[in-house]
N, C-alpha and C positions, 0 to 999 in steps of 0.2 A: 240532780235537777228535778224539781217537782212542779207540777201544774196545778193551779188553783182555779176555782170558780171566779169568773170575771177577768182572768188574765189571758194574754195571748198564748196560743199554743205554738211551739216551735215548728218550723217547716219540716215535713217528713214525706217520704215515699215508701209505700208498703205494697206487698202483693196482696190481692183480694180476689175472692171467688165471686164472680158475678155473671149471671145469665149462662151458666154452664161452662165457664172457662175461667182461667186464672189471668188476671190482668194487673197492671200497676196502677195505684191510685195515689195522687199527691194532694196535700192540703191546698196547694195553690190552684188545683182544678176547681175549687169551690170558693175562691176569693169573692167576697162581696155577698155571699149567701149564708144563711143560717145553716149550721151543721151539727148534727148530733153524732158524736164518735162513740161507738160501741164495739167492744171486742169480747170474745169469749175464749179465754186462755185454755180452757179444757177441751175445746173442740178439736176433733181429729187426733185425740190422744187417748191411749188406753189407760183408764183410771180404775 
């Protein structure tokens, strides 16, 4: 599966670090809002 610009993103729930704690974030939490999805795959890893 691949996601392209202008296409809908499939529903997901992921752990996220926010305000000093780990919480779960779902795409549906932001329904009806503009959303920029960014991840840094090298974060918290020894490279």
